[in-house]
N, C-alpha and C positions, 0 to 999 in steps of 0.2 A: 217555633221554639227549637233550639238545638238539642238533639238527642245525644250526640257524641261528636268529638273533634279528632282530627288526625294528629300525627306527630308534628311537632314544631309550631303548632298554632298557639300563640300566646295572647292574642287580643280578644279571643272569644272562648267561651267555655260552655259546658253542658248546662242547660237551663236558660241560657240567654235567649231573649226574643230578638229576632233580626228581621230586617227587610231584605229579601232577595232581589237583586237588581240585575239588569242586563248589560251594565257597563262596569268595567273594573278600573282601578287606578293604582298603577305600580309605584308611582312617585319617582321612577328612575329613568324612564325612556325620554327621548327628546321632547315628545309632546307634553308629557307630565311636567317635566322640568320647565317648560316654557311658561306654564301658568295661564296659557291663552286658550286652551281647549280641554275638553273632557274625553277626547277620543284617544285612548291609550294604545300604544303599539303592542305592548306585551299582552294585554287583555282586550283584543279588538271586538268591536260590535259584530255579533253573529246574525246575519240575515238568512242563513241557510235553513234554519229550523232543525238542524242536526247537532249532535254532540261534537266535541272537539275531535273525536276519532272518526267523524264522518258517518256515524250511524245514528239511528233513532232507538230510544228505549221503549217506544210504544207502538203497538200494532193492533189492528182488528183483522184477524185472520192473516192473510198475506199482504194486507194493505198497510203501508207505513203511515203512522200518525206523526206529524211534525210538531216539534216543540216551539211555540212562539217565543222568539228571542231566548230560547233555551232555559227559561225560568221554571217550567213545570209547576205553574202557580196552583193548579187544583189537584196536584198529587199529594197524597198524605205524607210521603217521604221523598226527600230530594237530596241528592248528593251534589254539593256545590263547592266551588273553590272559595276559600275564606275571603278572597279579595272582592267577591261579588256580594258579600253580606255586610250590612251595616247594622250595628246594634241599636235597638230601639230604647230610647230613654223611657224609663218606667213612668215618667210624668205625662207621657203622651198616650192617648187611648189607641187601641189596636186599629180602630176604624180610621182615625186620623193618620196613623202611620201608613195604612194601606193607600190612602190618597196621595201620599208623598212618593210612592214607588214609581209613579209615572203620572200622566195627565196633568194635574194641577201644577206639579213641580216643573214640568216641561214648559208650561206657559209662564209661570212665575220666574223661572231661571232665565228665560229668553229676554225678559225685560229688566232683570236684576243683574245677571252675570254675562250672558252672551252679548247683549247690546244694552248698555246702561242708558236708560232714559234720563235726560236732564230735566231739572226743574223748569217749569213753564212750557215744556214741549207739548205739541199736539199729537195725539195717538189715535189710530183707528185699529179696531180689532174685528177681523172678519171671522165670525163663528164664536158664539158666546156659550160654549159648553164648558166643561171643566178646564180645558186648556186655555180657552179664551178668558175665563174668569181669573185664572192665574196671572195672565198678562195684565188684566185690569187691576188686580190687587197690587202688583209690583209697580205699575205705572202710577197708581195713586200714592203709594209709599214714597216714590221718587219725586213727587210733586208735579206731575203732568197737569197742565192747565185745563186741557180738554181731553176726554177719553170717550171716543165714539164707538159704540158697539153696533155691529151689523149682523143681523140674523133674520131668518124667515119665520121664526117662531116668536110671536109677540109676548109669550110668557117669559121669555128670557130678559125682557126689559126690566122687570121688577128685581129679578135675581142679580142682574148686572149692576143695578143701582146700589144694591147692598154692598157690593165690592168696590164701588167708586166710579162706575160709569156715569158720565155727565149727559150723554145724548145717545139716542137709539134710532137706528134706521132699519126698516124692514123693506128689502128690495122688492118683495112681492107686491108692495103697494105702489109701485112706480114702474113705468116702462123704460126708465133710464138705466144705463149701466151703473154698477156699484161705484166705479171710480168717479162718475159724474155726480152721484149723490154725495160722495165724500167731499168733492170740491165745492158743491153748492153749500154744504154745511160749514165750510172753512173759507168763505169769501173768494172762491175760485182758485186758491193756492194749493190745496191738498194738505196732507199732514206731514209732520216731521218723521213719524214712525208708523209704518203700516204692517200689522201682523196678520198673516194668513194662516188660520188655525184649522181649516176644514180639509185641505188636501184636494178640493174640487179643482180640476185642471183649468176650467174656465175662469176661475177667480185669481189665478196667479198673475195674469196680465192686469186684471182690475186692481190688484194690490199695488202693482208697480205704478200704474197711471194715477192711482189715488194719492200718491206721495208727492212731495214738493219737487219741482224741477231744481236740479243743482244741489239740493240738500237732503232729499228724501232717502230714508233707509227702510228697506223692506226685509222682513224676516219671515222665512218660510218654515213653519213648524208642523203644519198639518200632514198627517200620514195618509196619503190617498190610496185608492184601490186601482186607479187607472193611470195610464201614461199621461205625462204632464202636457204633451203637445208642444207647440212652438212658443217661445217667449219673444215678444216684440223687441226688436233691436234698438230702434230709434229712442224710445223712452229711456232705455238704459244708457244710451250714449249721452243723454242729457243730464249727466251728473248724478244719477241715482245709484245707490249701493244695495246689492242683494246679499243677504246673509242667510245661510242655511243653519238649522239648529237641531241637534239631537239631545233630548232630555234637558233642553234649555241651557246647554253648556255647563250644567251642574256636575261638579266632580264628586263622586260618591263619598269618598272618605274625607275630603276637605270641605266641601260646600254644603252637603246635605245636613250635617249636624248643625250648621248655622241656621238653616231653614227650620229645623226642628226646634231650635232655641227660640226662634221668632214665634212659633206656634205656642210654645210654653208661656211666653211673655204676652200672649194674646194680641200680637201684632198682626197675625194672620188668622182669619176667621173660618176655620175649616168646618165648623158645625153647619154652615150654610150650604155646604156641598151635598150633605147626606139627604137623600130623598126617599130611599127605599132600603129595606133589609129582607133577606131571604136566607134559608138554610142551604147547605151544599146540595141537598137532595132536590131543592127547588131551583137549581141553577138555570134551568130553561125558562123559568118564570122571569128571571133577571133579564134575559134577552128581550122578553116581551116588554118589560118595564122601560127598557132603553128606547122603545118606540113611542113612549108616552111623551107628550110635549112638555110636561113639568119635570121630567126626570133629569137629574144631573149625575149623581153617583149612587150606585147600588152596592151595599155591603153584603157579601156572601159569607155566612158563618159556618164553621165546622161544628160538629155535634158537641165537642168538648169545650166550646167557648161559652 
């Protein structure tokens, strides 16, 4: 909730509930005017973990604590440029709004905005967490004929089916590579669209080779912790297209309100994402919940909520 606003801010006011985001949208730079990307030149994505002046506002003794994407999510007070704040429609619950700040929206946008899936297409989704479920939801809404979820956790099968997944593959149950399992499921051809949502380096090439020769589109949206390694050149030479995606290509001020409207109209089922709730004092318990096989999203509540 906004406590106060600076001079010249007209679109937000004290008392508004907002979603703080790590992307801005000036609407005036070359990228914004193109309508093709959500990566704004004026408000660039910050990977440094530091504030715009190159410093951090948080320390433990002499040790610098870095801000993940500069959002300061668990701080009680945050100073933020108004361009990075999107007002929450009061018809949307705070829990649902928190799901839209990242995760689900990243997956949904990547199949709705970044790369639009055509009706009748075949889709594979590697990683059926919150991001992967977002891809599945958008693929279903766009009329994909087959949506294949791939995950090593069998409990993800039921959750994926709720969002529109038509088939499920657990690679742990086979000695074959993921790409071969995808091809076996699609008559040897592979899929039209393959979404890699895990960031696991070994799966990048599997996503490429699991897509159709000459027609396949591969979207990388998983944020990995390790170097990606080498991508195989020949499969790419054979007419496949790779697309990288940040936040699903969703523009904060232009596209996010449209997704919110879909939630209000019950076109998107965010209730199915919530599996656990904890207080801010129990935040470490949330990290433990993330290790549970049935966990999708954990809501962390402040004392005043």
